[in-house]
N, C-alpha and C positions, 0 to 999 in steps of 0.2 A: 344051505342048511334049512332055510325057511321052506323051500319047495318040498323037502323030505318030511316036514312036520305036518301031522294031521290030527285034529282034535275031534274026538267022538262027540256027537251031538249031546249025549247025556252028560259028558264031562263039561262041555261048553255051558250047558244050563246050570250045572253046579257052580262053575266058576263065576257065572253072572250073578247067581244068588249070593255067593260070598262077596262079590263086589258091591252089591246093594247094601248088605249089612255093614261092610267096611266103610262105604260112603257115609252112611248114617252116623256111625260112631266117630269117624274122622272129622265130620263137620262140627261135632260137639267137643270132643276131647283129644283128637289125634289118635294115631296108632293103627289106622286102617291097613297099613302095609304089613303089620304083623299077621293079618289074615290073608291078604292077597298073595304075598310073596311065597309063603309055604304052600299055598294052594297051587300056584303056578309051577313050583318045583315038583310037587306031587304029580301034576299032570304030565310031567316029563320034559319040561323046558330046561335047557342048560342054564346055569346060574346067571351069566351075563345077559342072556336073552330074557330070562325071568325078570331081572332088574329093569331092563329097558322097557319091556312090555308093561310092567307095573307102573313105570313113570308115565307112560302114555295114558293109561287108565286113570292114574291118580291125578294127572293134570286136569282131566275133565271134572273130576269130583271137587278138587280144590278150587277150580275156577268158579263152579256153581256156588259153592259155599261162600267164597270171598265176594262174589257179586251180590249175593243175598245180603251179607252184612253191610256192604257198601251202600246198597239201595236203602237200607234201614238207617243210614247215617251213623253206623257203628265203626266206620273206618275212614280216616282222613288221610288221603294220599300225600297231601302237602306236608303234613306234620311228620309222616313216617318216610319221607323221601330218602334220607340217608340209609335207613334200614333196607329199603327196596333195592337201592344201588349195590350195597355191599353184600346183601344176600345173594343177588345174582352173580356177583364176582366170586364169592365163596363157593357157590354151587358149581360154577364152571371149573374152578380150580380142583375141587374135590372129585368131580366126575372124570376129569382128565387124568388124575393121579390114582384112580381107583385100582388100576391094574398093577401099579407099582407099590401099593401099600398093603400090608398084611393087617387085617382087622382082628387077628386072634387075641392080641393083648387088650385091645379096646373092649372086646366082647366079654372079657373076664371081669372088668370093672363096671361096665355099663349097667348091669342090673342093680348094683348098689347105688349108683348115682340116680337112677330112675326111681328107686324105692325112696330115697331121700327126698326126691321131688314130691312124691305122693304125701309123705309125712309133713313136709312144709305146707303143702296145699291144704291139708286137713286142719292144721292149727293156725294158718295165716288168717288174719282178720279180713273179711270180705267187704269190699266197698259196695255201698247200696247200688242197686240197679239203676235208680233214677239219677245218680251222680255221673254225668257223662263228661265231666271236666278232664282235660288233658293237662299234663304238666307244662310249666313255663319253658319255652325253648331257650336254651343257653348252650354254651360251648361244651359243658360236661355232658349234657343230654345228647348232643351230636356225636361225641366220642362213644357214648354208651350204645347208641344205635349202630354205629359203624362196627364196633367190636362184636356186638351181639349178632348182627347180620352176617359178618364175615365168618364167624365161628360156626354158627348154626347152618348157614348155607353150605359151608365146606363139609360139615358133618353129614348133611343130607345128600350131598354129592357122593361122598365116600361110602356111607352105610345107609342111614335113613331111619331105622327103628326108633321110635320115641321122639322124633324131631318136633312134632306138634306139641307133645307134652313139655319138651324143653322150652319151646317158644312161650307156652302159657305160663309156666312157672317163672322163667326169667323175666318176662314182661311184667307180671304182677310184682315181682321183687324190685325191679329197677324203676318202674314208673308209677306204682301204686294206683292203678286204674281198675275199674270194675271188671267182672268176668265177661260181660257182653263185649266190651271194648277189647278185652284181651283175646277173646275168640276171633274177633274181626282181624286183629293183628296176626295171630297165629295162622289162620286159614289163608290170609293173603300172602304172607311170607312163604308158606308152604307151596302156594301156587307158583310164586316166582322161582323158588328153587327147583320145583318139579319141572317147570317149563324149560328152564335153562339146561337142566340135566337131560331132559328129553331130547333137546336139539343135539347135544353131544352124542347121546346114544344112537340117534338116527344117523348121524354122520359116520359113526362106527359100525352101523349095520346091525345093532343089537336090539331090534324091535320087531315083534310079530304084530304087524299092523292090524290085520283083521280081528285077531283075538283082543288086542289092546283097545280097539274101537268098540267092540261089543261089550267088554267089561267097563269101558269108560262111560257108555250110556247108562249102564246100571248104577255105576258110582255116582253119576250126575243125579239120578233119581233119589238115591239114598242120601246124598249130600243136601239136596233141596229140602227133603223132609227133616233131616237132622238139624239144619240151620234154622228152619222155621220153628222146630220144637224148642231149640235153645232160646230163641228170641221170645217165644210166647211164654215159656215157663221160667225163664231167668235163672239166677244163680242157685235157687233152691233145687233146680233140676240139673244144671251144669255141674255143680260141685260134686255131688255124689257119683255121677256118671264119670266125671274126670278122675276122681280118686280110684274108683273101681277099675277103670281102664288102665291107669298107670300101674297099679299093683299087678294087674294081669300081665302087662307088658314086662314088668320086672321079673315075675315068676317064669314067664315063657323064655326070656333071655337067659335067666339063671339056669334053667333046665338045659337049654341048648348049649351054654358055654361050659357048664361044670359037670354035667352028667356023663 
């Protein structure tokens, strides 16, 4: 199949431009896949190949963003160890089962859930940017991390739209940490689930390597710029961008599922 696919240079440039914008948005609020997956489908890729190629490109972007937050000490791997492990497990299970599950029912309710996430984010009290304290580790926190990681990793493996938004909203609700720390968690967990799903898609032969690499480089550039913008301007920049992106995701999914 891959040998029969050819991408026109003008289409490739357009896909790379979309990838750059998606990387920028994804590093701040998530939702980049809502731009890249439809673009890949429009370019003529079959659905599973589009998903696998998008995972390759998205892994580049999420790695760049997560590394940026880590270097700025906005993500502590030791504290989030359980989340990392169970996100990887959930992503592997979700990707393996994607062919056996029908997302039709999920797509009907997903816009409502995402819109509720936007409303919660709009009215939720924001923790100040200079408060970088993490919650006290205890048994309850470990189970929260495990269940959150398993559920969102599984969802990212099966479908993916809005995963970053779900990570941000659920992390703010469960742990009461500021938006910069929340961004660090969301981007890192996205990298883990993207990476694990990518390995499975590669084993299944559902990745257009050259196209994924080209888009991945552009996603990296956008993600680097987006992460540094978020870190520089803080919650006063992240919050409105996040709410706008989440509302856009909800409307896009609602149109796709209900129209």
